[in-house]
VMD Tcl script that draws the C-alpha trace (Angstrom):
set ca {
  {-78.16 -137.96 134.43}
  {-81.17 -140.19 133.33}
  {-84.63 -138.46 134.50}
  {-86.87 -141.19 135.78}
  {-90.31 -140.52 136.70}
  {-92.00 -142.05 139.47}
  {-95.97 -141.29 139.75}
  {-97.70 -141.98 142.95}
  {-101.29 -141.02 144.33}
  {-102.11 -137.85 146.63}
  {-102.92 -140.02 149.58}
  {-101.22 -139.31 152.47}
  {-99.18 -142.48 152.69}
  {-97.79 -142.53 149.24}
  {-96.62 -138.88 149.95}
  {-95.24 -140.26 152.80}
  {-93.09 -143.06 151.56}
  {-91.73 -141.06 148.29}
  {-90.38 -137.67 150.23}
  {-87.42 -139.20 151.81}
  {-86.61 -139.15 148.48}
  {-88.17 -135.77 147.50}
  {-86.39 -133.95 150.43}
  {-82.47 -135.79 149.21}
  {-82.51 -138.25 152.45}
  {-82.19 -141.19 149.70}
  {-81.16 -141.12 146.32}
  {-80.40 -143.41 143.54}
  {-77.41 -143.85 141.89}
  {-77.20 -142.78 138.31}
  {-81.06 -141.00 138.09}
  {-82.73 -138.24 138.85}
  {-86.19 -139.41 140.18}
  {-89.35 -136.99 138.82}
  {-92.47 -137.40 141.12}
  {-96.19 -136.91 139.87}
  {-99.05 -137.32 141.89}
  {-102.62 -138.67 140.54}
  {-105.44 -140.22 141.73}
  {-104.82 -143.99 141.58}
  {-107.43 -144.51 138.84}
  {-105.33 -142.19 136.53}
  {-102.48 -143.54 137.59}
  {-103.81 -147.35 136.68}
  {-104.90 -145.96 133.40}
  {-101.20 -144.48 132.72}
  {-99.78 -147.57 133.53}
  {-101.95 -149.29 130.97}
  {-100.52 -147.18 128.50}
  {-97.16 -147.43 129.36}
  {-96.74 -143.46 130.35}
  {-94.29 -143.49 133.44}
  {-91.27 -145.32 134.20}
  {-92.11 -146.10 137.84}
  {-95.76 -145.84 138.80}
  {-98.00 -146.39 142.11}
  {-100.82 -149.30 140.95}
  {-104.18 -151.17 142.49}
  {-102.82 -154.81 142.69}
  {-105.82 -155.46 140.54}
  {-104.61 -154.05 137.71}
  {-100.94 -155.82 137.79}
  {-102.09 -158.84 135.17}
  {-103.20 -156.96 132.88}
  {-99.50 -155.13 132.52}
  {-97.47 -158.03 133.65}
  {-95.60 -158.27 130.33}
  {-94.67 -154.21 130.29}
  {-93.94 -153.69 134.02}
  {-92.29 -155.99 136.73}
  {-93.96 -155.41 140.01}
  {-92.01 -153.75 142.94}
  {-91.63 -155.20 146.29}
  {-92.26 -152.01 148.45}
  {-94.30 -149.25 148.81}
  {-96.98 -151.46 149.46}
  {-100.64 -150.99 150.91}
  {-102.28 -153.70 152.82}
  {-105.30 -153.53 154.78}
  {-105.32 -155.99 158.02}
  {-108.71 -155.80 159.45}
  {-109.67 -152.48 157.87}
  {-109.51 -151.07 154.08}
  {-112.06 -149.37 151.86}
  {-115.54 -148.89 153.07}
  {-118.81 -149.50 150.96}
  {-121.18 -146.33 152.63}
  {-124.71 -144.94 152.36}
  {-127.00 -142.02 153.80}
  {-128.01 -143.24 157.27}
  {-131.21 -145.22 157.34}
  {-131.71 -146.18 153.72}
  {-131.90 -149.44 152.54}
  {-129.73 -150.67 149.45}
  {-131.79 -152.45 146.68}
  {-129.94 -155.55 144.82}
  {-129.28 -153.18 141.49}
  {-128.43 -149.94 144.06}
  {-126.40 -147.45 141.93}
  {-122.83 -147.11 143.58}
  {-119.85 -145.05 142.90}
  {-116.46 -146.59 142.92}
  {-113.24 -145.11 142.45}
  {-112.05 -146.87 139.35}
  {-112.23 -149.80 137.17}
  {-108.86 -151.41 137.69}
  {-108.69 -150.55 141.73}
  {-108.73 -153.39 143.98}
  {-111.85 -152.68 145.57}
  {-113.58 -152.48 142.51}
  {-112.91 -155.87 141.56}
  {-113.74 -157.09 145.15}
  {-116.95 -155.28 144.68}
  {-117.93 -156.38 141.24}
  {-117.47 -160.19 142.56}
  {-119.51 -159.61 145.60}
  {-122.41 -157.58 144.12}
  {-122.69 -158.39 140.28}
  {-126.20 -156.66 139.98}
  {-125.33 -153.16 141.51}
  {-125.01 -150.58 138.91}
  {-121.15 -149.09 138.54}
  {-120.73 -145.62 137.98}
  {-116.84 -144.35 138.35}
  {-115.67 -141.35 139.27}
  {-112.46 -139.28 141.20}
  {-112.08 -141.08 145.07}
  {-112.52 -137.21 145.93}
  {-115.75 -136.90 144.67}
  {-117.70 -140.07 146.17}
  {-118.94 -138.94 149.47}
  {-120.22 -135.85 147.99}
  {-122.18 -138.09 145.30}
  {-123.75 -139.99 148.28}
  {-124.54 -137.36 149.81}
  {-126.09 -135.06 146.69}
  {-128.26 -138.58 146.13}
  {-126.16 -139.09 142.37}
  {-125.90 -142.65 143.68}
  {-127.09 -144.84 146.44}
  {-123.68 -145.84 147.85}
  {-120.13 -145.48 147.38}
  {-116.76 -147.40 148.13}
  {-114.42 -144.82 150.19}
  {-110.58 -145.49 149.70}
  {-107.46 -143.62 151.60}
  {-108.12 -140.82 154.08}
  {-111.80 -140.69 153.39}
  {-112.51 -143.85 155.26}
  {-111.56 -141.68 158.73}
  {-112.97 -138.68 157.81}
  {-116.56 -139.25 156.21}
  {-119.50 -137.16 156.72}
  {-121.59 -138.60 159.97}
  {-124.68 -138.40 157.75}
  {-123.18 -141.83 156.17}
  {-122.79 -144.60 157.54}
  {-120.90 -147.97 156.86}
  {-123.38 -150.53 154.56}
  {-120.16 -153.06 154.34}
  {-116.41 -152.90 155.12}
  {-114.88 -154.38 152.09}
  {-112.07 -156.23 154.17}
  {-115.48 -158.60 155.49}
  {-116.10 -159.12 151.44}
  {-112.21 -160.04 151.21}
  {-112.36 -162.23 154.38}
  {-115.51 -164.09 152.75}
  {-114.23 -164.26 149.21}
  {-110.52 -165.44 150.65}
  {-111.32 -167.49 153.26}
  {-109.77 -165.41 155.45}
  {-105.73 -165.59 157.35}
  {-104.68 -163.08 154.69}
  {-104.13 -159.50 154.18}
  {-105.83 -157.30 152.07}
  {-103.86 -156.57 148.96}
  {-104.72 -152.86 147.62}
  {-102.02 -151.10 145.94}
  {-98.33 -151.46 145.08}
  {-95.96 -149.87 142.74}
  {-94.64 -151.02 139.20}
  {-91.80 -150.50 136.75}
  {-91.07 -150.42 133.32}
  {-89.34 -153.78 131.88}
  {-87.63 -152.00 129.14}
  {-85.26 -150.27 132.00}
  {-81.63 -152.12 132.09}
  {-81.61 -154.52 135.08}
  {-78.99 -153.32 136.89}
  {-80.75 -150.11 137.00}
  {-83.94 -151.43 138.05}
  {-82.59 -153.18 140.72}
  {-80.94 -149.74 142.02}
  {-84.24 -148.33 141.71}
  {-86.07 -150.17 143.53}
  {-83.58 -150.47 146.19}
  {-83.68 -146.88 146.42}
  {-87.72 -146.96 146.82}
  {-87.03 -150.00 149.53}
  {-84.71 -147.59 151.81}
  {-87.03 -144.02 151.32}
  {-89.72 -146.13 152.47}
  {-87.57 -147.70 155.33}
  {-86.06 -143.96 156.07}
  {-89.50 -142.56 155.73}
  {-91.05 -145.35 158.41}
  {-87.65 -144.84 160.87}
  {-88.34 -141.03 160.69}
  {-91.84 -141.00 160.91}
  {-91.41 -138.41 163.55}
  {-89.84 -135.69 162.01}
  {-91.12 -136.54 158.56}
  {-94.78 -136.17 159.12}
  {-94.59 -132.86 160.44}
  {-92.86 -131.35 157.30}
  {-95.56 -132.85 154.99}
  {-98.26 -131.05 157.49}
  {-96.62 -127.86 157.59}
  {-95.63 -127.84 153.94}
  {-99.59 -128.72 153.10}
  {-98.61 -131.63 151.16}
  {-101.31 -133.78 153.08}
  {-105.06 -133.14 152.95}
  {-105.62 -134.33 156.80}
  {-104.68 -132.90 160.28}
  {-102.26 -134.11 162.48}
  {-103.78 -136.66 164.51}
  {-105.66 -138.22 161.44}
  {-102.50 -138.61 159.64}
  {-100.71 -140.04 162.71}
  {-103.50 -142.70 162.47}
  {-103.87 -143.12 158.82}
  {-100.41 -143.78 158.81}
  {-100.62 -146.21 161.01}
  {-102.80 -148.16 158.69}
  {-101.01 -147.92 155.14}
  {-97.32 -146.68 155.93}
  {-95.75 -149.55 158.60}
  {-93.53 -151.80 158.51}
  {-95.32 -154.29 156.40}
  {-95.11 -151.38 153.58}
  {-91.04 -151.83 153.13}
  {-90.55 -155.20 151.73}
  {-92.93 -157.87 150.81}
  {-93.44 -160.67 152.96}
  {-94.30 -164.36 152.08}
  {-97.87 -164.10 153.29}
  {-98.00 -160.44 151.25}
  {-97.34 -162.74 147.93}
  {-100.13 -165.02 149.05}
  {-102.89 -162.67 149.34}
  {-101.85 -160.84 146.00}
  {-101.88 -164.44 144.89}
  {-105.07 -165.11 146.32}
  {-106.49 -161.91 144.70}
  {-105.26 -162.64 141.21}
  {-107.02 -166.32 141.90}
  {-109.99 -164.57 142.60}
  {-110.17 -162.33 139.62}
  {-109.02 -165.52 137.21}
  {-112.02 -167.75 138.37}
  {-114.33 -165.07 138.26}
  {-113.35 -164.36 134.37}
  {-111.99 -160.99 134.95}
  {-107.98 -162.15 133.62}
  {-107.29 -164.23 131.07}
  {-104.10 -165.76 132.92}
  {-103.58 -166.93 136.72}
  {-100.38 -165.52 137.25}
  {-98.26 -165.51 140.52}
  {-96.58 -162.35 142.01}
  {-93.12 -163.49 142.77}
  {-92.75 -165.04 138.96}
  {-92.94 -161.09 138.04}
  {-90.34 -159.16 140.46}
  {-87.17 -157.74 139.54}
  {-84.68 -160.57 140.04}
  {-82.40 -158.49 142.56}
  {-79.87 -161.56 143.14}
  {-78.79 -160.87 139.27}
  {-76.66 -158.10 141.00}
  {-75.21 -160.89 143.41}
  {-74.44 -163.05 141.18}
  {-73.09 -160.65 138.58}
  {-69.97 -159.48 141.16}
  {-69.21 -163.27 141.42}
}
mol new
graphics top color blue
foreach p $ca { graphics top sphere $p radius 0.5 }
foreach p [lrange $ca 0 end-1] q [lrange $ca 1 end] { graphics top cylinder $p $q radius 0.2 }
display resetview
């Protein structure tokens, strides 16, 4: 049996969506999944190096790895009226060239931020360090992601919602594409289809059994937040829209790629649906 590395972030929605596999509720046919939990920018950088077989990534990274990794249809996180937050100390006024902490060069929030704030001075750091960096005055502001958008210190305030930046740049009417997963193209196609279907089923099972799974994760100390915050966070990022991408979500990713291309961050303009695993191959082969 093959060992397939599956890397995801340690935030609550990724842990939640993966652990239906970890607990043995869903399994692939011919492989054993081995999971690794690392912060999202570490995963982005690892994908650039081709480290893992299946990996969570920021959607903004994907055009850089499209030749080596297929985009998966499942385990996705989109914001709809919410998302990362640009925060600062209460009462402060940000200058045009303010110092800001971002969670990584290839994150979606970094791409949108750089388009919206071209004069800001950027520092990249682990997402868990950003709040303290603002509190300590190491930077003037920071973009919070993951559970931090719900739990930040009361001495801080939101300068701007990245959702509002997205609406302004995209023209509105689309969810904010934050993160998804990709799979190494060198994996044989039938196996790749099975692995993706396993992940789709895992997200579906986790979502349907949330009232059972969430307390298990809390009891095992796998989640960084308390039960009410976890419940609220899963409402945002691990829900019915996470199971399998919709046409509207593909349009949103395409708009993100278009914004990156028009602003000089990508060499090529691509469409998300051109880089999916052709799952219809399994059905055609069986005929």
